[in-house]
N, C-alpha and C positions, 0 to 999 in steps of 0.2 A: 637064795633069797626068796622071801616069801611076797608075792605081789598082791595077793588078795583077790576078791571075786570082781571080775568084770562082766559087765551085763552082755546079754547076747546081741543086743541091738546097738552097740556102739558104733560099729561101721556104718550102719543105716543112719544113726543120729548125725555122724560125722558128715556124711554125704548130704543130707538135708541142710545142716548148717553151712557146708561149704557152697551148695546151691543158693541158699539165702544171702550169704555173704558176697556170691558173684552178682546176684540180682540187684543188691543194694550199692555195690560197687558201681554197677553200670548205671542205675538211677542217679547217684551222685554225679557221675562224669556228664550225664544229661543236663542235670540242673546247673552245674558248673559252666558248661557250654552255653546254656540258654542265658545264664547270667552274663557271661562274657559278650554275647550278642546284645543284649539288652543295654550294656555299658556302651558298646560302640554305637547303637542307635540313639542313645541318650547324648553321647558326644556329637554325633551328627546333627541331631536335632537343635542342640544348644549352638552349634556353629552356624546352622542354617538361620535360626532365630536371630543371632547376633549379626549376621550380615544383612537380613532383611530390615532389622532395627536401625542400622546404620544406614542403608540406603534410604529408607523412609525418613529417617531423621534428616538426612541432607536434604531431601526434596521438600520436606515440610519447613525446614530452615530457610531455605531459599524462597519459598512461597510466603513464609511469615515476613521476612524482611520486605518483600514487595507489598504485601497487604498493609503493613504497618505505615509504609511511606505514603501509600495511596490514601489510607484512612486519615493520617494526621496531615496530609497535605504537605510532606517533608518529613525531615528527621531520618532516623535510622534505628533498626533494632536488630538483635540476633539471639538465637538460641544457643546456650552453652551446656554441654554435659558436665555435670559435677561429679566428684568422687566423695565417698564417705571417708571415715578416719582411717580405715584399712587400706584405702586406695581402690576399693570396689566401686563400680559405677553406681552412683548415688541418685541421680536424677537430672532434671532438666531445669536451667535457670533462664530467666530472660533479662537481657541488658538493653535498655532502650535510652533513645536520646529523641524526645519530641523536638519539634522545630523551636530554636531559640534557647533550649535548655541543655544541661550538662548531662553527659552520659551517667546513667544511673540505674539501680536495680528496680525492679518492680515494686518493691515495698515504699520506695521515696516518691512515687507518681502520685498525683492527685486522684480522686475517686473516678473522675471522669476519663482521666489518662489510662488508669488501670482497665477500666471498663473497655474503651476502645482497643486497648492492647490485647485484651482477652478476646474481643471480636476479631481482631486481626489474626490471632492464632487460630480460632475456630474456623475462620473463611480459609485458612491456609491449609488446614487439615482437611476440609471439605473439597478443597481444590485438588489435593492430591489424592484422596481417597473418598470419592463422592458417596453421599448417602441418599437414598430415595427421599428422605424428608428430614427436616430439622424443625425442632420446636424452640422459639427464642422467646423467653419471658422478660419483657421490659429491659432488654439488654441496652436501649437507647435512652433510658431514663436519666443518666448522668451527663449525657452529651450536650454539648452547646449546639446552636443553631448551624454553625459552619460545619461542625463534625456530623450532625444528623444528616446533612445534605449528601456528604461523602459516604456515610454508612448506608443510606437509602441507595445511591448509586451502586455500591458494592453488593448490596442486598439484591438489587434487580439483576445483576450478573449471575449471582448465585442461583437465582430462582429459574435460570434457563437449564440448569442440571438438577436441582434439588427443590423440592416442594417445601416452601418455608411456611410454616405456621408461626405468626409473630403476635405476641401480646403486647400491646403498647398502648400509651395514653398520648403519644406524641403525633401531633397532627401531621408533621412531615412525612413519618412513616406511614401513616394511615393513607396518605395520597397515593402511594404507589401500590396499594393493594388491589388484587384483581377481585376479591370478594371480602366483604366484611361481615362479622357476626356479632 
């Protein structure tokens, strides 16, 4: 049989290609190992984030229920985790029952009740995770006189840990300010 002409450097080319193949195979293994480590780290991070979220949610939920009752002078409220259509965590909902009213969602509360519920949530979050300062822009505008008094008392407590900058037209809130601008 006639094989034809084979180049003089075939063995040399083979050795170069074999060396390159070994190098690329090693690189691929390194990339696959790094990818596996990243997936493990991502799973750990996700688990840590979920655990911290659940712990913080529980603390804020308890503080929110307390703040709501204090700010409303009674009643009850709670935070509820919701799920989307696929069953994945979707968000947080508020179920509230101001004094003398039925248990309802946030959408069915009056403007003043929604405002005060929002303040209760803000105060709860700040109690669990204090901030150096907070800026409140007319959060007391929709509140009646009795609620302003309770809001003012809670704001005074908040101001022991957090500097509160409050924009307001409400005389009751202005009265507790350390400095007016």
